[in-house]
DOMI-912852 format. One record per residue: residue number from 0; residue in three letters; x, y, z of N, C-alpha, C, O in turn. Coordinates in steps of 0.02 Angstrom, whole numbers. Layout:
N
TORFI   n res   n_px   n_py   n_pz  ca_px  ca_py  ca_pz   c_px   c_py   c_pz   o_px   o_py   o_pz
TORFI NUM ALA      X      Y      Z      X      Y      Z      X      Y      Z      X      Y      Z
...
// end
This chain:
168
TORFI   n res   n_px   n_py   n_pz  ca_px  ca_py  ca_pz   c_px   c_py   c_pz   o_px   o_py   o_pz
TORFI   0 MET   -905     12   -533   -863     50   -488   -797     13   -479   -797    -47   -466
TORFI   1 LYS   -744     49   -484   -678     19   -473   -658     33   -401   -661     90   -377
TORFI   2 LEU   -637    -18   -367   -612    -10   -299   -539    -29   -299   -520    -84   -280
TORFI   3 VAL   -497     19   -320   -425      9   -324   -390     69   -293   -419    124   -291
TORFI   4 PRO   -330     60   -269   -293    117   -241   -277    168   -295   -272    152   -354
TORFI   5 THR   -270    231   -274   -247    283   -319   -175    268   -339   -142    226   -308
TORFI   6 ARG   -150    303   -388    -81    294   -409    -34    309   -351     16    274   -341
TORFI   7 ARG    -49    361   -312     -7    380   -255     -2    321   -205     52    305   -182
TORFI   8 THR    -59    291   -190    -59    235   -143    -27    173   -173     10    138   -139
TORFI   9 ASP    -39    161   -237     -7    105   -272     69    112   -267    103     64   -248
TORFI  10 TYR     95    170   -285    167    181   -282    194    177   -211    248    151   -199
TORFI  11 GLY    156    203   -163    177    200    -94    181    129    -68    229    111    -34
TORFI  12 ILE    132     88    -86    133     18    -64    191    -19    -99    224    -60    -67
TORFI  13 ARG    202     -5   -163    258    -37   -197    325    -19   -163    366    -63   -151
TORFI  14 ALA    333     45   -147    396     66   -115    404     33    -46    457      9    -29
TORFI  15 LEU    350     32     -8    353      1     59    364    -74     54    398   -103     96
TORFI  16 LEU    336   -105      3    346   -177     -7    419   -191    -23    448   -239      3
TORFI  17 PHE    449   -150    -64    521   -156    -79    561   -150    -15    606   -190     -2
TORFI  18 LEU    545    -99     25    582    -88     88    569   -145    137    614   -162    176
TORFI  19 ALA    509   -173    137    494   -230    181    537   -290    163    561   -326    208
TORFI  20 HIS    547   -302     99    589   -358     78    662   -347     98    699   -396    107
TORFI  21 ARG    683   -285    107    752   -269    126    761   -255    200    817   -248    224
TORFI  22 TYR    706   -249    236    708   -226    305    763   -260    345    769   -321    342
TORFI  23 PRO    803   -223    383    801   -151    398    847   -108    354    857    -49    369
TORFI  24 GLU    875   -136    302    923   -100    260    890    -44    220    833    -52    198
TORFI  25 PRO    925     12    212    897     67    172    907     55     97    946     13     76
TORFI  26 ALA    870     94     57    877     91    -15    869    161    -43    831    202    -16
TORFI  27 LYS    904    175    -96    898    239   -131    833    241   -169    808    189   -192
TORFI  28 ALA    805    301   -177    742    308   -214    749    282   -286    704    250   -312
TORFI  29 ALA    806    295   -317    817    272   -386    814    196   -390    787    168   -438
TORFI  30 GLU    842    163   -340    842     90   -338    770     63   -329    750     15   -362
TORFI  31 ILE    733     95   -285    663     75   -273    623     86   -337    586     42   -359
TORFI  32 GLY    631    144   -367    593    161   -427    607    113   -484    560     91   -518
TORFI  33 GLU    670     97   -494    687     51   -548    660    -19   -536    631    -49   -581
TORFI  34 ALA    668    -44   -475    646   -112   -459    570   -118   -460    543   -171   -478
TORFI  35 MET    535    -65   -440    462    -69   -432    424    -33   -488    363    -27   -484
TORFI  36 ASP    461    -10   -538    430     23   -596    388     83   -574    330     90   -593
TORFI  37 VAL    420    127   -534    388    188   -510    430    247   -532    491    247   -521
TORFI  38 PRO    400    298   -564    438    357   -583    471    390   -522    437    405   -473
TORFI  39 VAL    536    401   -525    574    425   -467    550    494   -444    548    506   -384
TORFI  40 GLY    532    538   -490    508    604   -470    446    599   -426    441    633   -375
TORFI  41 PHE    399    557   -446    338    548   -407    353    509   -343    323    521   -291
TORFI  42 LEU    399    462   -348    418    421   -290    445    465   -234    429    452   -175
TORFI  43 HIS    485    515   -250    511    560   -198    453    593   -160    456    599    -98
TORFI  44 GLN    402    615   -195    344    647   -163    309    597   -116    293    614    -60
TORFI  45 VAL    299    537   -140    265    485   -101    307    468    -40    280    461     15
TORFI  46 LEU    372    460    -48    416    443      8    417    499     60    421    485    120
TORFI  47 GLN    413    561     38    409    617     85    346    614    126    347    626    187
TORFI  48 GLU    289    597     94    226    590    131    231    532    181    208    538    238
TORFI  49 LEU    261    477    160    269    420    206    317    437    263    310    411    318
TORFI  50 GLN    365    479    249    410    502    302    374    547    352    383    540    412
TORFI  51 ARG    333    593    326    293    636    371    245    595    414    230    614    471
TORFI  52 SER    223    538    388    178    494    426    216    446    471    187    404    505
TORFI  53 ARG    282    452    471    326    412    514    325    337    497    334    294    540
TORFI  54 LEU    312    322    433    317    253    410    385    239    380    407    182    377
TORFI  55 VAL    418    292    358    483    287    325    531    337    357    511    391    377
TORFI  56 ILE    594    317    361    646    364    383    694    373    324    700    331    280
TORFI  57 SER    728    430    326    775    445    273    843    457    305    849    494    355
TORFI  58 ARG    894    427    276    962    437    300   1003    468    244   1006    440    189
TORFI  59 PRO   1033    525    257   1073    558    204   1140    523    194   1162    483    235
TORFI  60 GLY   1172    538    138   1239    514    125   1243    456     77   1192    429     55
TORFI  61 ARG   1305    437     62   1317    382     14   1286    317     36   1260    279     -5
TORFI  62 THR   1289    302    100   1262    238    124   1191    245    149   1162    197    176
TORFI  63 GLY   1162    303    140   1094    316    164   1041    293    115   1053    251     72
TORFI  64 GLY    983    323    122    926    306     81    864    305    124    862    335    178
TORFI  65 TYR    814    270    101    751    263    136    746    194    167    769    145    139
TORFI  66 ALA    716    192    227    705    128    261    639    132    299    615    187    313
TORFI  67 LEU    612     74    315    551     74    356    567    100    425    620     85    453
TORFI  68 ALA    523    140    453    532    167    520    513    116    573    534    122    631
TORFI  69 LYS    474     66    554    452     13    599    459    -53    562    469    -54    501
TORFI  70 SER    452   -107    598    454   -172    565    391   -180    522    340   -150    538
TORFI  71 PRO    395   -219    469    336   -229    426    276   -257    464    219   -245    444
TORFI  72 GLU    288   -294    517    233   -321    558    193   -267    593    136   -277    612
TORFI  73 GLN    224   -209    604    192   -155    641    156   -105    595    126    -57    620
TORFI  74 ILE    159   -115    530    129    -67    483     68    -99    451     74   -149    415
TORFI  75 THR      9    -70    464    -51    -96    433    -62    -64    364    -38     -9    351
TORFI  76 ILE    -98   -100    323   -114    -72    257   -159    -11    265   -154     36    226
TORFI  77 ARG   -202    -12    314   -245     47    326   -201    108    341   -214    162    315
TORFI  78 ARG   -151    100    382   -107    156    399    -72    183    337    -65    244    329
TORFI  79 ILE    -52    139    292    -20    161    230    -70    201    188    -55    256    165
TORFI  80 VAL   -129    172    177   -179    205    136   -199    272    165   -203    322    129
TORFI  81 GLU   -212    275    229   -232    338    260   -176    389    261   -188    449    260
TORFI  82 SER   -114    366    263    -57    412    260    -54    448    193    -32    505    189
TORFI  83 LEU    -76    414    141    -71    442     74   -137    471     48   -136    514      4
TORFI  84 GLU   -193    449     75   -258    470     49   -301    508     99   -350    540     80
TORFI  85 GLY   -284    504    163   -327    534    214   -373    481    244   -369    423    225
TORFI  86 PRO   -416    502    290   -459    454    325   -504    414    278   -530    442    229
TORFI  87 LEU   -513    350    292   -555    308    251   -629    314    268   -673    297    227
TORFI  88 GLU   -644    337    327   -714    344    347   -746    400    307   -720    455    304
TORFI  89 ALA   -803    383    276   -837    430    231   -858    493    268   -882    491    325
TORFI  90 GLN   -849    549    234   -871    613    261   -934    637    225   -962    689    243
TORFI  91 GLU   -955    599    175  -1014    617    135  -1062    559    132  -1044    501    141
TORFI  92 CYS  -1124    575    117  -1176    525    105  -1162    492     38  -1140    525     -9
TORFI  93 ALA  -1173    428     33  -1160    391    -28  -1207    412    -85  -1187    408   -143
TORFI  94 LEU  -1267    434    -70  -1315    452   -122  -1323    527   -134  -1332    549   -191
TORFI  95 ARG  -1319    565    -83  -1336    636    -89  -1276    682    -91  -1285    743    -97
TORFI  96 GLY  -1215    657    -85  -1156    698    -91  -1143    744    -32  -1099    786    -36
TORFI  97 GLY  -1180    737     22  -1169    778     81  -1174    734    143  -1188    674    136
TORFI  98 PRO  -1164    762    201  -1169    720    261  -1240    695    273  -1289    732    264
TORFI  99 CYS  -1245    632    293  -1311    605    312  -1332    638    378  -1292    644    424
TORFI 100 HIS  -1393    659    381  -1420    687    442  -1471    638    470  -1505    604    432
TORFI 101 TRP  -1477    634    534  -1522    586    565  -1593    594    537  -1626    545    523
TORFI 102 GLU  -1615    655    529  -1684    666    504  -1689    655    429  -1744    651    402
TORFI 103 ASP  -1632    650    394  -1632    644    321  -1581    593    299  -1544    605    250
TORFI 104 VAL  -1577    536    333  -1528    484    315  -1549    451    250  -1608    439    238
TORFI 105 CYS  -1500    435    208  -1517    402    144  -1529    328    155  -1508    298    204
TORFI 106 ALA  -1565    298    108  -1584    228    113  -1523    181    106  -1526    124    127
TORFI 107 LEU  -1469    206     76  -1409    165     65  -1361    167    125  -1312    131    127
TORFI 108 HIS  -1375    210    173  -1329    223    228  -1305    159    262  -1245    149    272
TORFI 109 TRP  -1351    114    281  -1331     55    320  -1289      8    279  -1240    -20    304
TORFI 110 VAL  -1307     -2    216  -1269    -46    172  -1199    -17    160  -1149    -52    167
TORFI 111 TRP  -1197     47    141  -1133     78    124  -1087     83    184  -1027     69    179
TORFI 112 SER  -1114    102    241  -1072    108    300  -1048     39    323   -993     33    350
TORFI 113 GLY  -1089    -13    313  -1067    -81    330  -1010   -104    285   -962   -135    309
TORFI 114 ALA  -1016    -89    221   -962   -107    174   -898    -69    191   -843    -96    188
TORFI 115 GLN   -906     -5    207   -849     36    225   -815      9    288   -754      5    291
TORFI 116 LYS   -855    -10    336   -827    -38    398   -790   -103    385   -737   -115    414
TORFI 117 ALA   -817   -145    341   -783   -209    324   -716   -196    289   -667   -230    303
TORFI 118 LEU   -714   -147    244   -652   -129    210   -600   -104    260   -543   -126    259
TORFI 119 ILE   -621    -59    304   -575    -32    354   -548    -87    399   -488    -88    414
TORFI 120 GLU   -591   -132    420   -569   -187    463   -520   -233    427   -471   -256    457
TORFI 121 ALA   -532   -246    363   -487   -289    325   -419   -255    316   -367   -288    323
TORFI 122 LEU   -418   -190    301   -355   -155    292   -319   -147    359   -257   -145    360
TORFI 123 ASP   -356   -142    413   -327   -137    480   -295   -203    501   -245   -204    537
TORFI 124 ALA   -325   -258    479   -300   -324    499   -240   -346    457   -201   -389    480
TORFI 125 ALA   -231   -318    398   -176   -338    354   -114   -296    368   -119   -235    374
TORFI 126 THR    -57   -329    372      5   -293    384     49   -295    322     40   -336    277
TORFI 127 LEU     96   -250    320    145   -249    266    184   -314    265    202   -338    211
TORFI 128 ALA    197   -344    322    233   -408    325    192   -463    291    221   -504    255
TORFI 129 GLN    127   -464    302     85   -515    270     85   -507    194     89   -556    157
TORFI 130 VAL     80   -445    172     80   -431    100    147   -451     70    150   -481     16
TORFI 131 ALA    202   -435    104    268   -455     80    275   -531     78    305   -558     31
TORFI 132 ASP    249   -566    128    251   -639    129    211   -668     71    234   -715     38
TORFI 133 ASP    151   -640     59    110   -663      3    146   -650    -63    145   -692   -108
TORFI 134 ASP    177   -593    -69    213   -575   -130    270   -625   -143    280   -648   -199
TORFI 135 ARG    307   -640    -91    363   -687    -97    337   -757   -115    365   -791   -157
TORFI 136 ALA    282   -778    -82    254   -845    -95    227   -850   -166    235   -903   -198
TORFI 137 LEU    197   -797   -192    174   -798   -261    233   -803   -309    230   -841   -358
TORFI 138 ALA    285   -764   -296    344   -764   -340    378   -833   -341    405   -854   -392
TORFI 139 GLU    378   -867   -284    411   -932   -278    365   -990   -296    386  -1048   -296
TORFI 140 GLY    302   -975   -312    255  -1028   -330    227  -1067   -271    196  -1119   -281
TORFI 141 ARG    237  -1043   -210    211  -1077   -151    139  -1059   -137    107  -1091    -96
TORFI 142 LYS    114  -1007   -170     45   -986   -160     15   -975   -229     44   -943   -272
TORFI 143 LEU    -44  -1003   -239    -77   -996   -303   -118   -932   -304   -150   -914   -254
TORFI 144 PRO   -118   -898   -361   -161   -838   -365   -234   -859   -366   -251   -913   -390
TORFI 145 PRO   -277   -816   -341   -349   -833   -343   -373   -834   -416   -343   -801   -459
TORFI 146 PRO   -426   -870   -430   -451   -877   -499   -470   -809   -531   -466   -802   -592
TORFI 147 ASN   -491   -761   -491   -512   -697   -519   -454   -647   -524   -466   -587   -532
TORFI 148 SER   -393   -671   -519   -335   -627   -519   -305   -617   -588   -310   -661   -631
TORFI 149 HIS   -275   -560   -598   -237   -546   -659   -171   -584   -660   -139   -588   -712
TORFI 150 ARG   -150   -610   -603    -85   -641   -597    -81   -710   -629    -27   -739   -631
TORFI 151 HIS   -136   -736   -655   -132   -802   -687    -98   -796   -755    -81   -847   -786
TORFI 152 HIS    -88   -735   -780    -54   -726   -843     22   -732   -832     48   -697   -789
TORFI 153 PRO     56   -775   -869    127   -787   -857    171   -725   -868    225   -720   -838
TORFI 154 GLU    149   -678   -910    192   -620   -922    190   -568   -866    230   -522   -866
TORFI 155 VAL    143   -575   -818    139   -528   -763    189   -548   -709    187   -603   -683
TORFI 156 ARG    235   -502   -695    286   -516   -644    261   -494   -576    225   -445   -570
TORFI 157 THR    280   -532   -525    262   -511   -457    310   -457   -435    363   -447   -464
TORFI 158 THR    290   -421   -383    334   -370   -357    396   -401   -326    448   -370   -325
TORFI 159 SER    391   -463   -302    449   -496   -274    502   -508   -327    562   -503   -313
TORFI 160 ALA    481   -524   -387    530   -535   -440    570   -472   -451    630   -474   -463
TORFI 161 ARG    536   -415   -448    572   -351   -456    612   -336   -393    667   -309   -397
TORFI 162 ALA    585   -353   -336    618   -336   -273    679   -381   -259    722   -363   -219
TORFI 163 ARG    681   -440   -291    738   -484   -278    804   -450   -295    856   -465   -265
TORFI 164 SER    802   -405   -344    863   -369   -361    887   -327   -302    946   -309   -298
TORFI 165 ALA    842   -312   -256    860   -273   -198    906   -312   -151    948   -284   -117
TORFI 166 LYS    897   -377   -151    938   -418   -106   1005   -436   -137   1050   -459   -102
TORFI 167 GLY   1011   -425   -202   1075   -436   -236   1090   -506   -250   1143   -521   -279
// end
């Protein structure tokens, strides 16, 4: 089983990470897309969803663009994921594909709901600011990637390396 964000959430987190590195300055969608390797057409859709969720604001005009609606410290990763994917709490039984009923609860219920609760708590505890700090520390070599990470390959660029172009 793969436990990774969908493309929509991946692109949303990349865009918000770019904006966190620039906070509070706005950025054009084309600039975000180019720096974060996100297709601009899809990025507009994702940014609109983030705007509806009040995580991003949009300013029209030449000097406008997208900006975080709150400081990165106030935005949890759970809020980002749920803004793009919907509630994280399971609406179905892990084994039977329907809601668990008290008289017919599945044997996996306690394990699965415990794992789900741990994931939700971890995403609730993590902020966009923390992720941006980790990204910056990885790019600068101040933080080592974990041994099980894909980032140990030298050809893999961090998002901060791409986002540095945002600061000029």
